[in-house]
N, C-alpha and C positions, 0 to 999 in steps of 0.2 A: 578287400576292401571295396566299398560300393565305388561307383563311377564316377560318383560326384565329389567323392573324398580324397579319390586318387587324382580327379583334376583338380581339385582346390591345391593339393601339397604340389603338384606338378608345375603350377601356374605362380604358388606363391614362396614355395621353398626357395628358387631362383632369385625371385624379387628382394628375400630377406639376405641371401647371399651377398647380391648385389649393394644391397646398402650398407652392409656390414663392411664391404670392402670400401666403401666410401668414409665409412665412419672411423675407420681403425686409422692411425697412422701409418703413414707409407714407411715400408722398411729403411730406406734410404735418410728418415728423418732421424736423427739424434735423440736420444741414445739408440742407435740401429739396433744394436743386439736384443735390448728391451722390447722394441717394436717388432723385431723379426719373431721374437718367443710370442708376443701377443697374436700376430697374424697367422701364425704355425698352429697354435692352439684353438682356435677361433674358427678358423678358415678350414680345419682339418675334414668339415663335414660332419656328420652328425644328424640327426631326425629332426631338427629347428623345432621339437614340439612346444615349447614354452612360447616363442612367438607365433607360433602358427595357431595356438590357442587363443592367443591375445587376439590375433586377426581376426580368427573365426566368431569370436565373442561380437568384437566391433561391427564385424558384417552384418549381423543381425541389425544393427540399426542405421548401417551407411553403408550405401553401394560401393563408393570409392573408398578402397582401403588402404591407400598410399600416404596420407596423413598418420597411420598409426605404425608404419614402419620405422622411424625411429626409437618408438616406446618399445616394439616387439625385439629389436635389436638391443635394446638395453639390457632387454631379459635373457637373451643370449649369452649377453656379455657376464651377467651376473652368475647364470648358470657355469659357464665355462670357467670363470674365477674359482668356482667351488670345485669343479672336476681337477683342476690343476693343484689346488691344496688338496685336495683327498687323496691324489696320488702319491704324494709326498712321504718318505720314509718314514716319518714321525706320524703319520696317520695310516691311510690303508696301504700304504706303499707296493705300489703298482707300477711295473715297468711298461705297459702298452695302454693306450686310450684311442680307441675310434680307428683300432688297426695299425697304428703307428707309436713309435718310442713316446713315452709320456713326457711331458713338458721340461720334467726336472732330468729325464736320461739324455735329453737332446740337448739342452743348453747348461744344465747344472742347478741346483739345488738353490741357489742363491737367485739366478735368476728367474728360477719358476717362482719364488715367493713374491719377487717383485713384480712379476707378469702377472699374479693374480691380483696383486693391491692394484694394480696400475688398470687392470680392467673393472674392478670394483668401483674405483674413483671414475673411472670414463662411463661407467652406467647412469650415475646421478649426473655426470657434466652433460651426458646425451638426452636425459628426459628435461633437464633444465634449460637446454638451448631449443628446445623443439617450440617452434612457435604457431604450431597449428592448431592449439589448443589454449583457454583461458589459463590464468596463472594459477586463478584459485582451484581449477582441476588439478593442474599438474602437482600443486603443493599437495594435494590428496592423494595424488598417484605415489608422489617420492615417499610420502608418510607411509602408506600402506605398503611399498616395496621394501623400505627401511626396516618395517616390522617383520615382513617376511623372513628376511634374511639376518634377523636379529637374535638376539638371546632370551626373548620372552616368547616361546614358541614359535620359534622362528627355526631357519637352517642350523645357523649355529649350535642353537641350545640342543637341537636334533643331534648334531655330530658331537658334542659332549657327552651327550646319554648314550648314543652309539658304542663311543669309545669304552665310556665305563662300564656298559654291558658288556663287553665280551668276555667269554666263558661262562657266564652266569645263566641260569635259566629264569626267564622273566615267564611274566604272565602274558594273555593276549593284551590287556588292556596296556601295559607297560608298553609292551612291542607296538603297539599302535601309536602310541605317544610318542615314540623316537619316530618312527615313520611320518606320522601327520607332519611333525615338525622338519626333518631333516629334507623330504622329498616333498610333502604336500601343501607345504607353505607357498613355496614358490610357484606351484604349477597352479593352486587355486587362485593366488594372487594374479598369475596371467591373465585367467577367464576374468576375472573382477576387473584388472586394468581394462579390457577391452569394453566390454559393458560399461563402466564408469565415463570413460572418454567417448564412447559412441553413444552415450546420452539414455542409458537406462533407468528406469524409475529403483525408488529402493524394494521393492516386493520383487522386479526382475535380477536386481543385483543380489538379494537374498538368494534367490533362485541358483544365480549362475557360481557364487561362492560355493552351494552345498553341490551341484555339479561337478567344481573344480575340486573339492575335499574328496569326494568320493572317488573320483578316477586318479587322485594325487596319491592316494591309498593303494588302489589297485595296481596302479603303476609300478609303484615300488615293490610289492608282493609279485608281480610278473617278472621283475629285476630278479628278486631273490630264487626264483624257479628256474629261470634261465641259468643263473651262477650255476644251478644244481647239477642242470641237464643239456647244458650246449659247450661248446667248443670255444676255445679262444679265437679262433678263424670266424666264428659265428657271432661273437660277443664285440670281439675287436679289444677286448682286454682280458685279462688273465682269468681262466675259469676257475672257480672250486675255491676261491680266495675267504669266501665267507666262512666257509666250513673249516679251511685250514686257520684261521683267526679264530676260530669259536664267536662269529658274529651272531649276533641275536637275529633271527629270519623266520618268517611264517614257514618256509619248508621244514626247518629244524625243530618248531614248536607244533606243527599241525600235521606235518608231511605234505609231499606235492600234490597228491590228487586234493585232498580237502582246502589247501592252499587255492588251488586252481578254482573250486567251487566257490570259495570267498572272494574270489577276483567276478566269477559271475554275477554273483549277489550284488557286491557294490556295484557294478556296471550297469546293471539293471536300475538298482536305486538312483545312480548318478541319472539315468535318462529319464526316470521319473520327476526327478526334480527340474527338469526344463520343459518337459511337456505341457505345461501350461502357455509356454510362449511359441508352440503348436510349429507350422511349417518354417518358423525363422530359426527353430533350433535344428533343424534337419543335420547342418554341418557338422555341429557338437557333437550329436549322437552317433553319427557316422566315425567320427574320430574316436569315440569312446569304443565303439567297435572294433575298430583298428588295432587298437591298445590292448584290448583285452584279448585279443587272437595274436598277438605277437611268438613267434617260437611255436605256434601250432602247425 
């Protein structure tokens, strides 16, 4: 990882965690069981990739990144909601997340469902309550995020397609459609929101969106590869689950080596997307390089 990229994560990740701690209801606020489940899942660690990408894109246009922190935290809440629900027995049925028992294993299935619901609700409450940006910009941000999480090429549609594809032999285009929705939509929107609220013009927003789409797909392919090649201790969740459930993945379709080559190609395409931004995009490029080499 580049020195400046590591420095960024070392500075921004604690700031995100601190903001999340403030924004989440305290454990002693009723209903206490629910709020314990929320805090357990959100504050369990993780890469904070989506909020970090949002902050990095915002930092292209604004030196002080503190105003964007509530928006970045909202993205992490939305992401954690998806993880809680993904781990449920009716979905991916995983007993571990981030090296700890999944929310439903710790608090029960009913509480896990409600914790995910509560985090999705709190996502939009947090954005709506943000006073750092014009209302019209926040309205557009809410719309964009809702679409990224929704049923029209968003995360939920990707999850539906992913479940339906279990045990099937897909084409690369069909598999890419699943990944772009299930993982890529929220990742690319995280980058777009940072640029949008930072003040990017339309051409720059298009470039940031293309960057996010490329690294979003690359990120999911790397996850698929790691599921094939790494242990539970390294992953923080059960290894080999994709193969066990007959999931549609790039390693299953193309093999591990060709999947890694495709990740390299996508990462280079992502970098090319933001090169017109010049040195301002160096942080995003550094993050893309870090994501490409995860597990290497």
